[in-house]
C-alpha positions as CSV (number, residue, x, y, z in Angstrom):
1,M,-26.0,-10.8,-5.4
2,K,-22.3,-11.3,-4.5
3,P,-19.8,-10.6,-7.4
4,Q,-18.2,-13.7,-8.7
5,N,-14.5,-13.6,-9.6
6,P,-12.9,-17.0,-9.9
7,M,-9.4,-15.5,-10.2
8,K,-7.5,-15.7,-6.9
9,I,-4.2,-14.0,-6.3
10,R,-1.1,-15.7,-4.8
11,V,2.1,-13.9,-3.6
12,M,5.0,-16.3,-4.2
13,A,8.6,-15.9,-5.1
14,D,10.0,-17.4,-8.3
15,Y,13.0,-16.5,-10.5
16,G,12.2,-13.8,-13.1
17,S,8.7,-13.3,-11.8
18,S,6.6,-10.4,-10.5
19,G,6.0,-12.3,-7.3
20,I,2.2,-12.2,-8.0
21,W,0.3,-15.1,-9.5
22,A,-3.4,-15.5,-10.6
23,F,-5.0,-18.9,-10.2
24,S,-8.4,-20.4,-10.1
25,D,-9.6,-23.1,-7.8
26,P,-10.7,-25.4,-9.4
27,P,-8.9,-24.6,-12.6
28,S,-11.4,-23.1,-15.1
29,K,-11.5,-23.5,-18.8
30,G,-7.9,-24.8,-18.9
31,F,-6.5,-21.9,-16.8
32,R,-4.5,-23.1,-13.8
33,H,-2.3,-20.1,-13.0
34,G,-0.2,-17.4,-14.5
35,M,2.0,-14.5,-13.4
36,L,0.5,-11.1,-13.2
37,E,2.5,-8.0,-14.1
38,H,2.2,-5.2,-11.6
39,H,0.7,-2.7,-14.1
40,R,-2.3,-5.1,-14.7
41,L,-3.1,-4.6,-11.0
42,K,-2.4,-0.9,-11.1
43,L,0.0,-1.2,-8.2
44,P,1.4,2.0,-6.8
45,K,5.0,2.5,-7.7
46,S,6.1,2.0,-4.1
47,L,4.5,-1.4,-3.9
48,S,5.7,-2.5,-7.3
49,D,9.3,-1.5,-6.3
50,A,8.9,-3.5,-3.1
51,F,7.9,-6.5,-5.0
52,D,10.8,-6.1,-7.4
53,L,13.2,-5.7,-4.5
54,W,11.8,-8.8,-2.8
55,I,12.2,-10.9,-6.0
56,R,15.8,-9.6,-6.5
57,R,16.6,-10.6,-3.0
58,Y,15.3,-14.1,-3.9
59,E,17.3,-14.3,-7.0
60,D,20.5,-13.0,-5.4
61,E,20.5,-14.8,-2.0
62,A,18.6,-18.1,-2.3
63,P,21.0,-19.9,-4.5
64,K,24.0,-18.8,-2.5
65,D,23.0,-20.3,0.9
66,C,23.0,-16.8,2.5
67,F,19.2,-16.7,2.5
68,D,17.4,-15.8,5.7
69,V,14.2,-17.6,4.8
70,D,12.3,-16.4,7.9
71,A,12.9,-12.8,7.2
72,F,12.1,-13.3,3.6
73,N,8.8,-14.9,4.4
74,V,7.9,-12.0,6.8
75,E,8.5,-9.6,4.0
76,G,6.5,-11.7,1.5
77,L,3.6,-11.8,3.9
78,R,3.8,-8.0,4.5
79,L,3.7,-7.5,0.6
80,A,0.7,-9.8,0.4
81,I,-1.2,-7.8,3.1
82,L,-0.4,-4.6,1.2
83,L,-1.6,-6.1,-2.0
84,K,-4.8,-7.2,-0.4
85,Q,-5.3,-3.7,0.9
86,H,-4.7,-2.4,-2.6
87,L,-7.1,-4.8,-4.3
88,G,-9.8,-4.6,-1.7
89,P,-11.8,-6.9,0.6
90,Q,-13.6,-8.7,-2.2
91,R,-10.4,-10.1,-3.7
92,Y,-8.9,-13.4,-2.4
93,V,-5.2,-13.1,-1.7
94,E,-2.9,-15.7,-0.2
95,Y,0.9,-15.9,0.5
96,Q,2.8,-19.1,-0.1
97,G,6.1,-18.9,1.6
98,E,9.2,-21.0,1.3
99,G,10.6,-23.5,3.6
100,G,14.3,-23.7,4.6
101,D,14.9,-26.5,2.1
102,G,13.2,-24.5,-0.8
103,S,9.9,-26.4,-0.6
104,P,6.6,-24.5,-0.6
105,L,4.9,-23.9,2.7
106,A,1.2,-24.1,3.0
107,A,-0.5,-21.0,1.8
108,V,-1.7,-18.4,4.3
109,V,-5.0,-16.6,3.3
110,V,-4.7,-12.8,3.8
111,K,-7.8,-11.4,5.4
């Protein structure tokens, strides 16, 4: 029997966040999504630090129009891949990048 885990993981930048979000699809028992702290996922320090740096970059550069959104999305996807490797093949992980106008891009499932 395949283990059931309705919680999915999304890597997505937001101000003051960890960059990692849990969600269920469809929402279950009123839970839609919530930010996950790095320690809850037992991230290695190097990966946690990389997420922190990625979010700081978002906070520092995005509002000042000096934001290289393409490079930012490449780094976000790289972090999502590393997170998937850390969590294992059974865990669903996706990356939701940001468009040049600040709108969310379609999520990319990390295999």
